[in-house]
N, C-alpha and C positions, 0 to 999 in steps of 0.2 A: 377765831378760836383756835387754840393750839392743838395740834394732832397728838393723841396719846402715843406713848412709846410702845411699840409692839415687841413681841418676843424676837422677831427677826432683827429688829434694831439692836436689841441687847446682844444677840448672838454675834452680829457684825462688829459691834463695839468691843466685845470680849475677844473676838478673833484677832483684833489689832493689838491687844495687850501683849507686852513682852513678859517673859518669865523673869522671876527674881534672879535666876542664874544668868540670864542674858544681860541684865542690867548691871548686876554686881560684878560680873566678869571675874577678875582675880582679886577683888577686894574681900578680905576676910572680916566678917562682922563679928567682932568679939562681944561678949556681954557688956563690957564697958562702952563700946561704940554704940551698941543698940540702945542702951539707956540714954546716952547723950543725944542720939537721934530723936528718941521719944520726947525728951525734955525740950529740945529745940523746936520740934513740931508743936508741942503744947503752947510754947511761948509765942510762936508765930501765929497760931490760930487765935490767941488772945490779944494779938497786936502788941506784944511786949517785945521791945528791941532785944536782939541777941548780940552779945559781944563775945568773941572767942579770943582767949589769950593763951599763949604757950610758947615754948622754945621754937626756934626755927627748925622746920623739918619734922615736927611731931605729928603732923597729919591733920591739922585744922582744916585747911582748904580741901584736902582730899575727902574728908568726912562730909563736909558740907556739899561738895560737888556730887558725891554718891547719893546723899540724901535727896538732893534736887533731882537727880536722874531717877531715883526710885519713885519719887512723888510724881514725876512727869513722864512716865512710861519710857524712860531711856533718853529723853530729849535733853541734851547737855547745853543747848543754846538759850534756855529760859532763865538762867541765873546770871547775875552780874556780880563781878568781884572787883573790889578795890583793895589792893594790897597797901597797907599803911606802914610807913617806915619813918625814920627820924626826920627825913626831909619833906614829909607830907604836911601841908598847911591847910587851914580852913578853906581857902579858896579852891584847893584841889578837890576837896570833898564836895563842896557846893557845885563845882563844875561837873564832877562825875554824876551827881544826882540829877542836875538839870539837863545835861547833854546825853546821858546814857540811860540812867534808871527810869526817869519819868517817860521819855519817848518809848522806851521798850515796854514799860508797864501799860501805857496807853494802847500800844499795838496789841499786846496780849489780851487786854480787856475787850478791844474791838473784835479780835478773833473769837473770843469766848462768846460774845453776844451774837456774832454771826453764826457760830456753830449751834447755839441754842435755838435759833430761829428755824433751822432746817428740820 
């Protein structure tokens, strides 16, 4: 039988949470960026793929990176990025998923299961 979560457990968990300011650092969340983050999160929760397109340097990667850090208490190592360019082919994408994304997600799933058992 699983032990119930105590008030002390919740306090300990909350004491490890970083503040929004600590995670966001010098990133300015504009109303436009906030709305984009909300829509991206809604799609992710619904298992709908997200594709971001835009000019080079417009902030796509930075927005997603900050969103990941906000969702993961400042941990920047939980997200995997594949930058796609004119020379990227199907095999590059398949290799990235097989060799980077799947092993990383399996490790995170294992860590989450282990943490829930404690």
